[in-house]
N, C-alpha and C positions, 0 to 999 in steps of 0.2 A: 607642154604638159606630161610629158611621157616624161619626159630629160627630170622633172622636179619628181617624179614617182620614180625612176630606178634612185634616183639620191638617198630619198626616204626607206627605201626598203632593207629590211632589217637580216644579215646572214643568219642561219641557218642549219639544220641538218634536214637531210634529204631521208623518207623512209629507209630506203636502200643503205645510204648510209650508217643510220641505228641498228640496222638487224648485222651491219660487216661488224661494227662494236660490240652490240652485243654477244656475235659467236665468238669473236678475238677473246673478250673476257672469260668464255665459257669454256672454252679450250686450255686457257693460261689455269683457269679452278681446277679444270679436269687432270691436270698435269702434277699441281699440286698438292692433289688429293690424298695420294697415298703416302708425299714425307708429312704432311701435316698428319697422317694419322697413327705413319711409324712416332711422329714428335711425340702424341697423347701417350702410347703405348709404353715410349720409355719415360717417360714422365710417374706415370702410373707403374711400372715396373719400380722405381727408384724409391717414390714413396713407399710402396710395400716394403722393402729390401730395408730403407733407413729405418719401419716403424718394425721390424723384425730385431736390426741392432737395439734399439731403444728399450725394446722388452727384454733382451737379454741383459742390459745394463741396468734393468731396471732390477732382475730375479738378481745378480749379482751385488746391487746396494742392500735390498734387504735382507738379502742374505747375511749380508756382513754388518747391518747396523742393528738384525734382531739376533743376530749369533744363534739362528738356525737355519735349517736347508730351507731353499725357495727352488720350486720346481717352472719348467715352465715345458706348458703342455699342448701339444700339436695336435688339431682335431682334423681327423680324415675321413670323408664322406663324399657321395654322390651329387655334385650339383651342377643340371643342365648337361649331364655327362660327361662332366668331367670328373672323375676319379680321386682328388687328392686333397690334400691341407688347404684349407679353406680359410682357417681359423686357431687362433694362441689365444693361452689366458696363463695366467701367473695363479699355481696352488701352493698350495702346503701340505704335506706328505705326514701323516704321523707314521713314525717309523717299526712302532710297536705293531698298526694293526694294518696301514699300507691306506687307512682313509683319507680321502682327499678332501678338501676343504679349497672351495675358490675365495682367492684375494681380491677378484677384480671382474668384472662383466668381461665376457671372451671380447676379442678385435678382432675384426674379418678384414680379409685382404681386398682393402682399395674397392669392393663393392662388383666381389669378382671381374675384374678387370686382368689380375694376375693370380696364379696359384703356386702352392711351396709344392714339390714334387717328390717322390721317392724312386727307391733302386739305383741305378749308377749314379743317377747324377746327386743324391744325398744319402752316401751309404752310411752316415751317422745311424739312418733309422733302420739299417740291416741287423746291428749287432745291438740295439738297447735288451739291459736286460727284463726277462718275462715279467718281473715286479712294477716295470714302468710301460708297460703295453698290455693294449687287450680293450675292452669294449666300453662304450662309456655309461653310464648309471645314470645320468642326473642330464634335464631338460638345457637348453635344445637341442642336444645331440642326442640321446636316445632316440629320439622318433626318427630320425635320420640316420639311425643304426651307425653312427659313426665308431672308427676304435679313434686310440690316442697311442701317443710315445711322448713320453716325460724323458726330459735333462734335467737334473738336481743340478744345484748349484750350492756350493757348502762355503761357510763361512770364511773358511781359509781361503777362499780363492778357485779348488780344485773344482771338480766336474763328475757328474756317477760315468761318464762314457769313458769305455772300455775300448776305443777304437784308437789306431796309431793315428799323430797326427797329418797326417799327408791323405787321410779318410774322412776326417773329422770336418762335414763341410755338408752344407745342405744347400741348395739350391731354389729358388722364383725365375718361374718364367710365367710371359703374358697369357694369357688365357685363348687367346688364339692360334698360338706356336703350342700347345699339349699336346702331345701324343703318349698312347702308352706305354709303356716301358721305354722312354728315354735312356738313349744308351749316348747321344752326343749333343752338345746344350745348341739349344737355336743362336740365329746373329746374336739377337738380344737375351740378355740374361742376368741374375745377379745372384752370386752366390757368395755363403758367409763362413768363414772357417772360423770354429770354437776352438782353443788350444785345452783339450781334456786334465790335461794338469795346473798349468797356470790362469789357465779359464779366459787368455786372451784372444778375443774378439779382429778380426780381419775383415774386409766382402773386397769381393774384387767384380770386375764389368768390365765388360770386350772394349 
């Protein structure tokens, strides 16, 4: 009888074996979590950088097809303690009155996971003409006390930028890597260079 019972007993895990398996899986997940988070941040940053490249291309194309200047406006304001550029928008600017007319709804960077910084990592913004910077007079940015910087793209391919090519770039970083007055790029960033004269655009990633 005992021999028959042993033959029909199904193999299985003991409680101790299950605990060991769960512990091993937990350790593996803990080691993988930083890499997974880093991958998500890199993907979000790439998406934001690609969006910026797309908006610059749209501004150039509209300037050419409509035979008039089209500008890309960068909005800087405080969000969650980060004072940086959180949105961009295509606009037209009346050359006589400097009145701005939005050409589309604002576009925001990856739901707050990436920001475009000013200062040493984006020297384009240090030499913007006075007519192309100031406080935003319309919503939703007026209530956020936002300021703007504007880059104009002309039908012939040139831009309103007056900086040398080596300084004609702007940089996006992941929000969790943001620091005030950044002078060195973090390990992961997305830089876009705009040729002030020819309008050619290049991107740089580490």
